N, CA, C and O atoms as CSV, one atom per row, in Angstrom:
chain,resi,resn,atom,element,x,y,z
A,1,MET,N,N,90.365,146.281,46.696
A,1,MET,CA,C,90.900,146.064,45.364
A,1,MET,C,C,89.857,146.384,44.295
A,1,MET,O,O,90.157,147.072,43.319
A,2,VAL,N,N,88.635,145.889,44.477
A,2,VAL,CA,C,87.559,146.199,43.533
A,2,VAL,C,C,87.321,147.702,43.497
A,2,VAL,O,O,87.113,148.283,42.432
A,3,HIS,N,N,87.355,148.326,44.673
A,3,HIS,CA,C,87.131,149.771,44.747
A,3,HIS,C,C,88.195,150.521,43.949
A,3,HIS,O,O,87.885,151.508,43.283
A,4,ASP,N,N,89.445,150.065,44.011
A,4,ASP,CA,C,90.534,150.701,43.249
A,4,ASP,C,C,90.283,150.586,41.749
A,4,ASP,O,O,90.511,151.535,40.999
A,5,LYS,N,N,89.810,149.414,41.318
A,5,LYS,CA,C,89.523,149.214,39.892
A,5,LYS,C,C,88.368,150.106,39.450
A,5,LYS,O,O,88.400,150.667,38.355
A,6,ILE,N,N,87.352,150.237,40.296
A,6,ILE,CA,C,86.217,151.105,39.967
A,6,ILE,C,C,86.689,152.542,39.829
A,6,ILE,O,O,86.301,153.236,38.888
A,7,LYS,N,N,87.522,152.994,40.759
A,7,LYS,CA,C,88.054,154.356,40.698
A,7,LYS,C,C,88.866,154.558,39.429
A,7,LYS,O,O,88.784,155.610,38.795
A,8,LEU,N,N,89.648,153.556,39.058
A,8,LEU,CA,C,90.449,153.614,37.840
A,8,LEU,C,C,89.548,153.803,36.616
A,8,LEU,O,O,89.841,154.624,35.747
A,9,VAL,N,N,88.462,153.047,36.551
A,9,VAL,CA,C,87.527,153.149,35.420
A,9,VAL,C,C,86.828,154.514,35.424
A,9,VAL,O,O,86.691,155.140,34.373
A,10,ILE,N,N,86.387,154.978,36.596
A,10,ILE,CA,C,85.741,156.296,36.699
A,10,ILE,C,C,86.697,157.386,36.206
A,10,ILE,O,O,86.314,158.242,35.408
A,11,ASP,N,N,87.937,157.347,36.685
A,11,ASP,CA,C,88.927,158.354,36.285
A,11,ASP,C,C,89.178,158.318,34.781
A,11,ASP,O,O,89.291,159.357,34.131
A,12,TYR,N,N,89.262,157.101,34.237
A,12,TYR,CA,C,89.508,156.934,32.804
A,12,TYR,C,C,88.355,157.516,31.983
A,12,TYR,O,O,88.585,158.267,31.035
A,13,LEU,N,N,87.119,157.170,32.345
A,13,LEU,CA,C,85.966,157.659,31.591
A,13,LEU,C,C,85.851,159.176,31.663
A,13,LEU,O,O,85.458,159.815,30.687
A,14,ASN,N,N,86.189,159.756,32.807
A,14,ASN,CA,C,86.159,161.215,32.933
A,14,ASN,C,C,87.271,161.858,32.113
A,14,ASN,O,O,87.109,162.968,31.604
A,15,GLU,N,N,88.386,161.172,31.984
A,15,GLU,CA,C,89.512,161.696,31.206
A,15,GLU,C,C,89.209,161.663,29.704
A,15,GLU,O,O,89.437,162.644,28.997
A,16,VAL,N,N,88.690,160.520,29.223
A,16,VAL,CA,C,88.411,160.389,27.784
A,16,VAL,C,C,87.023,160.910,27.411
A,16,VAL,O,O,86.681,161.004,26.233
A,17,LYS,N,N,86.232,161.246,28.425
A,17,LYS,CA,C,84.878,161.792,28.222
A,17,LYS,C,C,84.072,160.925,27.265
A,17,LYS,O,O,83.543,161.400,26.259
A,18,THR,N,N,83.992,159.645,27.603
A,18,THR,CA,C,83.275,158.690,26.772
A,18,THR,C,C,82.390,157.830,27.659
A,18,THR,O,O,82.804,157.385,28.729
A,19,ARG,N,N,81.158,157.603,27.196
A,19,ARG,CA,C,80.238,156.767,27.954
A,19,ARG,C,C,80.648,155.296,27.849
A,19,ARG,O,O,81.340,154.900,26.911
A,20,CYS,N,N,80.215,154.504,28.815
A,20,CYS,CA,C,80.543,153.084,28.882
A,20,CYS,C,C,79.349,152.355,29.471
A,20,CYS,O,O,78.724,152.844,30.413
A,21,THR,N,N,79.024,151.182,28.923
A,21,THR,CA,C,77.898,150.438,29.485
A,21,THR,C,C,78.282,149.837,30.840
A,21,THR,O,O,79.445,149.527,31.098
A,22,PHE,N,N,77.275,149.684,31.687
A,22,PHE,CA,C,77.493,149.040,32.987
A,22,PHE,C,C,78.079,147.645,32.797
A,22,PHE,O,O,78.982,147.240,33.529
A,23,ASN,N,N,77.560,146.909,31.807
A,23,ASN,CA,C,78.015,145.535,31.587
A,23,ASN,C,C,79.499,145.477,31.242
A,23,ASN,O,O,80.227,144.646,31.784
A,24,ALA,N,N,79.953,146.350,30.346
A,24,ALA,CA,C,81.363,146.355,29.943
A,24,ALA,C,C,82.262,146.701,31.129
A,24,ALA,O,O,83.286,146.056,31.350
A,25,ALA,N,N,81.870,147.722,31.888
A,25,ALA,CA,C,82.686,148.130,33.034
A,25,ALA,C,C,82.719,147.034,34.093
A,25,ALA,O,O,83.779,146.719,34.634
A,26,ALA,N,N,81.570,146.461,34.384
A,26,ALA,CA,C,81.499,145.413,35.410
A,26,ALA,C,C,82.338,144.204,35.015
A,26,ALA,O,O,83.059,143.648,35.844
A,27,GLU,N,N,82.247,143.799,33.755
A,27,GLU,CA,C,83.019,142.650,33.291
A,27,GLU,C,C,84.523,142.931,33.383
A,27,GLU,O,O,85.294,142.060,33.786
A,28,ALA,N,N,84.932,144.133,33.014
A,28,ALA,CA,C,86.354,144.495,33.072
A,28,ALA,C,C,86.869,144.485,34.516
A,28,ALA,O,O,88.009,144.101,34.780
A,29,ILE,N,N,86.013,144.912,35.435
A,29,ILE,CA,C,86.393,144.978,36.856
A,29,ILE,C,C,86.322,143.603,37.502
A,29,ILE,O,O,87.070,143.303,38.433
A,30,GLY,N,N,85.410,142.763,36.997
A,30,GLY,CA,C,85.266,141.417,37.537
A,30,GLY,C,C,84.155,141.284,38.562
A,30,GLY,O,O,84.220,140.449,39.464
A,31,ILE,N,N,83.115,142.131,38.411
A,31,ILE,CA,C,81.960,142.066,39.306
A,31,ILE,C,C,80.688,142.094,38.452
A,31,ILE,O,O,80.765,142.267,37.235
A,32,THR,N,N,79.527,141.925,39.077
A,32,THR,CA,C,78.268,141.972,38.326
A,32,THR,C,C,77.872,143.437,38.095
A,32,THR,O,O,78.286,144.319,38.847
A,33,PRO,N,N,77.073,143.690,37.059
A,33,PRO,CA,C,76.582,145.060,36.851
A,33,PRO,C,C,75.834,145.597,38.070
A,33,PRO,O,O,75.936,146.780,38.393
A,34,GLN,N,N,75.076,144.719,38.750
A,34,GLN,CA,C,74.330,145.145,39.944
A,34,GLN,C,C,75.292,145.574,41.054
A,34,GLN,O,O,75.050,146.565,41.743
A,35,ALA,N,N,76.380,144.825,41.221
A,35,ALA,CA,C,77.371,145.176,42.244
A,35,ALA,C,C,78.036,146.505,41.905
A,35,ALA,O,O,78.308,147.314,42.792
A,36,LEU,N,N,78.295,146.727,40.626
A,36,LEU,CA,C,78.898,147.996,40.202
A,36,LEU,C,C,77.974,149.155,40.523
A,36,LEU,O,O,78.409,150.167,41.073
A,37,LYS,N,N,76.696,149.011,40.182
A,37,LYS,CA,C,75.722,150.075,40.455
A,37,LYS,C,C,75.681,150.393,41.947
A,37,LYS,O,O,75.607,151.556,42.341
A,38,LYS,N,N,75.729,149.352,42.766
A,38,LYS,CA,C,75.701,149.542,44.220
A,38,LYS,C,C,76.963,150.269,44.692
A,38,LYS,O,O,76.890,151.175,45.521
A,39,GLN,N,N,78.113,149.866,44.160
A,39,GLN,CA,C,79.390,150.478,44.547
A,39,GLN,C,C,79.477,151.954,44.136
A,39,GLN,O,O,80.102,152.758,44.827
A,40,LEU,N,N,78.853,152.298,43.021
A,40,LEU,CA,C,78.928,153.682,42.533
A,40,LEU,C,C,78.156,154.651,43.416
A,40,LEU,O,O,78.510,155.827,43.507
A,41,GLY,N,N,77.109,154.169,44.061
A,41,GLY,CA,C,76.362,155.011,44.987
A,41,GLY,C,C,75.432,155.995,44.292
A,41,GLY,O,O,74.886,155.711,43.226
A,42,GLU,N,N,75.262,157.152,44.912
A,42,GLU,CA,C,74.301,158.155,44.452
A,42,GLU,C,C,74.688,158.747,43.102
A,42,GLU,O,O,75.874,158.901,42.809
A,43,PRO,N,N,73.689,159.083,42.273
A,43,PRO,CA,C,73.972,159.714,40.980
A,43,PRO,C,C,74.751,161.012,41.153
A,43,PRO,O,O,74.434,161.827,42.020
A,44,ARG,N,N,75.771,161.196,40.324
A,44,ARG,CA,C,76.574,162.412,40.315
A,44,ARG,C,C,77.288,162.492,38.966
A,44,ARG,O,O,77.456,161.472,38.297
A,45,PRO,N,N,77.708,163.687,38.560
A,45,PRO,CA,C,78.269,163.851,37.217
A,45,PRO,C,C,79.431,162.913,36.878
A,45,PRO,O,O,79.493,162.405,35.758
A,46,GLU,N,N,80.344,162.673,37.808
A,46,GLU,CA,C,81.517,161.859,37.458
A,46,GLU,C,C,81.207,160.386,37.212
A,46,GLU,O,O,82.026,159.670,36.636
A,47,ILE,N,N,80.033,159.929,37.643
A,47,ILE,CA,C,79.676,158.535,37.335
A,47,ILE,C,C,78.575,158.441,36.278
A,47,ILE,O,O,78.091,157.349,35.980
A,48,SER,N,N,78.179,159.581,35.712
A,48,SER,CA,C,77.117,159.542,34.695
A,48,SER,C,C,77.612,158.940,33.379
A,48,SER,O,O,76.817,158.728,32.463
A,49,TRP,N,N,78.910,158.664,33.275
A,49,TRP,CA,C,79.466,158.010,32.078
A,49,TRP,C,C,79.023,156.554,31.983
A,49,TRP,O,O,79.084,155.968,30.902
A,50,PHE,N,N,78.580,155.958,33.087
A,50,PHE,CA,C,78.087,154.575,33.071
A,50,PHE,C,C,76.640,154.604,32.606
A,50,PHE,O,O,75.783,155.213,33.247
A,51,VAL,N,N,76.374,153.942,31.483
A,51,VAL,CA,C,75.057,154.071,30.866
A,51,VAL,C,C,74.417,152.716,30.558
A,51,VAL,O,O,75.074,151.676,30.545
A,52,SER,N,N,73.127,152.775,30.316
A,52,SER,CA,C,72.362,151.608,29.880
A,52,SER,C,C,72.724,151.297,28.431
A,52,SER,O,O,72.844,152.212,27.616
A,53,PRO,N,N,72.899,150.008,28.097
A,53,PRO,CA,C,73.234,149.672,26.706
A,53,PRO,C,C,72.085,149.941,25.730
A,53,PRO,O,O,72.319,150.120,24.535
A,54,THR,N,N,70.867,149.972,26.223
A,54,THR,CA,C,69.722,150.173,25.319
A,54,THR,C,C,69.476,151.654,25.041
A,54,THR,O,O,69.200,152.030,23.902
A,55,SER,N,N,69.572,152.495,26.067
A,55,SER,CA,C,69.263,153.924,25.879
A,55,SER,C,C,70.511,154.789,25.666
A,55,SER,O,O,70.430,155.858,25.061
A,56,GLY,N,N,71.662,154.327,26.160
A,56,GLY,CA,C,72.865,155.163,26.101
A,56,GLY,C,C,72.851,156.286,27.120
A,56,GLY,O,O,73.668,157.204,27.060
A,57,ASN,N,N,71.917,156.205,28.056
A,57,ASN,CA,C,71.783,157.228,29.093
A,57,ASN,C,C,72.104,156.646,30.461
A,57,ASN,O,O,71.912,155.452,30.696
A,58,PRO,N,N,72.597,157.499,31.373
A,58,PRO,CA,C,72.800,157.025,32.742
A,58,PRO,C,C,71.457,156.778,33.406
A,58,PRO,O,O,70.471,157.452,33.107
A,59,MET,N,N,71.426,155.811,34.306
A,59,MET,CA,C,70.178,155.470,34.970
A,59,MET,C,C,69.966,156.338,36.207
A,59,MET,O,O,70.895,156.596,36.972
A,60,ARG,N,N,68.742,156.773,36.381
A,60,ARG,CA,C,68.342,157.535,37.577
A,60,ARG,C,C,69.118,158.839,37.769
A,60,ARG,O,O,69.239,159.313,38.898
A,61,HIS,N,N,69.638,159.423,36.707
A,61,HIS,CA,C,70.323,160.718,36.812
A,61,HIS,C,C,69.396,161.818,36.296
A,61,HIS,O,O,68.817,161.685,35.217
A,62,THR,N,N,69.251,162.901,37.060
A,62,THR,CA,C,68.545,164.070,36.543
A,62,THR,C,C,69.537,164.821,35.651
A,62,THR,O,O,70.731,164.522,35.661
A,63,ASP,N,N,69.052,165.780,34.895
A,63,ASP,CA,C,69.944,166.534,34.010
A,63,ASP,C,C,71.089,167.190,34.785
A,63,ASP,O,O,72.217,167.250,34.297
A,64,SER,N,N,70.799,167.679,35.988
A,64,SER,CA,C,71.843,168.355,36.770
A,64,SER,C,C,72.881,167.379,37.319
A,64,SER,O,O,73.963,167.794,37.732
A,65,GLU,N,N,72.558,166.080,37.325
A,65,GLU,CA,C,73.501,165.072,37.815
A,65,GLU,C,C,74.326,164.455,36.685
A,65,GLU,O,O,75.177,163.600,36.930
A,66,LYS,N,N,74.076,164.884,35.460
A,66,LYS,CA,C,74.827,164.377,34.309
A,66,LYS,C,C,76.032,165.267,34.030
A,66,LYS,O,O,75.972,166.483,34.212
A,67,HIS,N,N,77.115,164.658,33.592
A,67,HIS,CA,C,78.310,165.423,33.234
A,67,HIS,C,C,77.952,166.350,32.069
A,67,HIS,O,O,77.247,165.936,31.149
A,68,PRO,N,N,78.433,167.605,32.097
A,68,PRO,CA,C,78.077,168.548,31.027
A,68,PRO,C,C,78.513,168.087,29.626
A,68,PRO,O,O,77.923,168.502,28.629
A,69,GLU,N,N,79.526,167.247,29.552
A,69,GLU,CA,C,80.013,166.789,28.248
A,69,GLU,C,C,79.594,165.346,27.932
A,69,GLU,O,O,80.205,164.689,27.089
A,70,LEU,N,N,78.561,164.864,28.606
A,70,LEU,CA,C,78.140,163.474,28.480
A,70,LEU,C,C,77.859,163.056,27.036
A,70,LEU,O,O,78.176,161.935,26.637
A,71,TYR,N,N,77.272,163.948,26.267
A,71,TYR,CA,C,76.900,163.587,24.896
A,71,TYR,C,C,77.844,164.210,23.865
A,71,TYR,O,O,77.465,164.429,22.714
A,72,ARG,N,N,79.064,164.488,24.290
A,72,ARG,CA,C,80.086,165.078,23.418
A,72,ARG,C,C,80.360,164.188,22.209
A,72,ARG,O,O,80.623,164.685,21.114
A,73,THR,N,N,80.299,162.888,22.408
A,73,THR,CA,C,80.515,161.935,21.327
A,73,THR,C,C,79.409,160.884,21.366
A,73,THR,O,O,78.827,160.615,22.417
A,74,THR,N,N,79.134,160.302,20.215
A,74,THR,CA,C,78.122,159.242,20.168
A,74,THR,C,C,78.739,157.901,20.554
A,74,THR,O,O,78.017,156.928,20.771
A,75,ARG,N,N,80.062,157.842,20.642
A,75,ARG,CA,C,80.744,156.589,20.947
A,75,ARG,C,C,80.437,156.142,22.380
A,75,ARG,O,O,80.440,156.945,23.313
A,76,ILE,N,N,80.173,154.848,22.525
A,76,ILE,CA,C,79.944,154.248,23.839
A,76,ILE,C,C,80.792,152.985,23.914
A,76,ILE,O,O,80.731,152.142,23.019
A,77,ILE,N,N,81.573,152.852,24.965
A,77,ILE,CA,C,82.370,151.639,25.156
A,77,ILE,C,C,81.417,150.514,25.564
A,77,ILE,O,O,80.754,150.592,26.599
A,78,THR,N,N,81.358,149.469,24.738
A,78,THR,CA,C,80.433,148.365,25.017
A,78,THR,C,C,81.175,147.055,25.261
A,78,THR,O,O,80.551,146.029,25.530
A,79,SER,N,N,82.493,147.083,25.170
A,79,SER,CA,C,83.283,145.864,25.335
A,79,SER,C,C,84.252,145.992,26.505
A,79,SER,O,O,84.978,146.980,26.619
A,80,ALA,N,N,84.254,144.992,27.363
A,80,ALA,CA,C,85.194,144.976,28.487
A,80,ALA,C,C,86.633,144.942,27.978
A,80,ALA,O,O,87.547,145.409,28.658
A,81,LYS,N,N,86.832,144.392,26.786
A,81,LYS,CA,C,88.189,144.291,26.233
A,81,LYS,C,C,88.842,145.663,26.101
A,81,LYS,O,O,90.042,145.806,26.336
A,82,VAL,N,N,88.059,146.668,25.725
A,82,VAL,CA,C,88.594,148.011,25.566
A,82,VAL,C,C,89.146,148.523,26.893
A,82,VAL,O,O,90.266,149.031,26.950
A,83,LEU,N,N,88.362,148.388,27.954
A,83,LEU,CA,C,88.814,148.841,29.277
A,83,LEU,C,C,89.991,148.025,29.770
A,83,LEU,O,O,90.948,148.575,30.315
A,84,LYS,N,N,89.927,146.712,29.584
A,84,LYS,CA,C,91.017,145.853,30.041
A,84,LYS,C,C,92.318,146.224,29.343
A,84,LYS,O,O,93.375,146.274,29.972
A,85,ARG,N,N,92.236,146.484,28.035
A,85,ARG,CA,C,93.430,146.841,27.274
A,85,ARG,C,C,93.955,148.227,27.686
A,85,ARG,O,O,95.146,148.396,27.947
A,86,ASN,N,N,93.057,149.201,27.740
A,86,ASN,CA,C,93.477,150.582,28.010
A,86,ASN,C,C,93.888,150.813,29.455
A,86,ASN,O,O,94.672,151.718,29.738
A,87,LEU,N,N,93.373,150.011,30.363
A,87,LEU,CA,C,93.657,150.210,31.789
A,87,LEU,C,C,94.499,149.094,32.396
A,87,LEU,O,O,94.808,149.118,33.587
A,88,ASP,N,N,94.864,148.129,31.580
A,88,ASP,CA,C,95.678,147.020,32.051
A,88,ASP,C,C,95.013,146.298,33.238
A,88,ASP,O,O,95.663,145.991,34.237
A,89,LEU,N,N,93.720,146.038,33.104
A,89,LEU,CA,C,92.967,145.357,34.179
A,89,LEU,C,C,93.093,143.851,34.045
A,89,LEU,O,O,92.532,143.110,34.852
């Protein structure tokens, strides 16, 4: 069930091409940020939308592991409410 919610959030972020903090995503899914990071696994472009709230950058991603449109917008989802509302979580 948690895995389905994570996939839903990943798909959503790739669709809207908007970064989201680990904390907001984890809270919306109902797990800790550390658990989310573990579930996401190895760095890859489709999960580079999950970013640090302080830097706005994905953690441990090289440039080649970042989505090409990662910085398309300066907007970053920082509230779990946004994900919960948009994804009906």
